N, C-alpha and C positions, 0 to 999 in steps of 0.2 A: 344161771344168774349172770346178768349183764352188769358191767360197770356203769354207773351213772356219771355222765360228764356234765359239767357246768358250762353254760354258754353265756357269755356276756353280751348284752344288748344295750345300745345307747338309745334311750327314749327321752325325748324332750317334750315335756308337758307344757302347754300354753293355755291360757284362758281364752275364751271366745272373744273377749273384749280386745285382745291383741292379735287375733288371727286374721289372716286374709280370708275372704269368703267368695265362693264362686257358685253360680247356678248354671247348669247345662241343660239346654233343650235341643232336641233333634226332630227331624221330620219322620223318623221311624222309632219305635221303642228300642232303647239301647242301654247297655250297662257301662259304667264308668270305672276305669282302672286308674288309680293314682299311684305313681311310682311303682307300678307292677302289682298293686294290691287292689282288690275290689273295694270300691268306695260308695257305690249306690247306683241308682238308675236315673236316666234322664227324664225330663218332663215332670219331675216332682216339684213340690212347692218349697222345698227346703234348700238352703245353701250348704255347701260343703266347706268345712273349715280347713285352712291350709296354714302350715308354718310360714310366717312372713319372711320376706327378703331371702328366699331360697328358691332356686329353680326346681320345678316339679315337672315330671313327664306325665301328661294326661293322655289316656287312650280311651276312645269312645268306640264301642263295638256294638253293632246291631245284634239283637237277641238271637236272630237266626244265624249270625256269624259270618254273613257274606260281605258285609261292608265294615270298614273301620277307618278311623283317623287318629293320628298321633301328633301331639304338639307339646311344646314347652310352655310353661306358665309360671310367672313370678309376680307375686303380689306384695304390696307393702302392708304394714300393720294397719288393720282396720279398713283396708280397701275391699270394696265389693264389686264384683264383675259378673255380668250375665253373658253367656256364650250361646250362640245358636249355630249348629253345625248341620249341614245337609249331607246325610250319608247316602241316600238314594241317588243314583246318577240322574242327571236331568233327562227328561224325555226328549228324544230327537223328533224333529218334525219330518213327516213323510212328504216327499216331493210328489206333486201330482202331475 
C-alpha cells in the first residue's frame, strides 16, 4: 500500500472571449507545444487559446522530429495572431 500524496496545482480558467488566440501554419506537418505541453498540430483551421498578458513559450516540431523552432509569444486579451514558420531549410542553388 502506497501513501497518497496531494498535489496542489494552480489552474486559471479563462473564457474564450478573454483569451488571446493564435493559429500556426508551417511548410511541413508539425506539432505545437505550448509551455512544454502538447497543444495541437499546425495547418489546422482552429485557433489555439492562450492566457492573455502572459509570455508563453511555443515550440513547433516537425512530425519526423528533425526540425524545430522555439519562440516566446505574448498576446493581449482578445488578440488574434496568425504565424507562419518555415521549418524545412531553404533549398540551396547549385552553381553551374
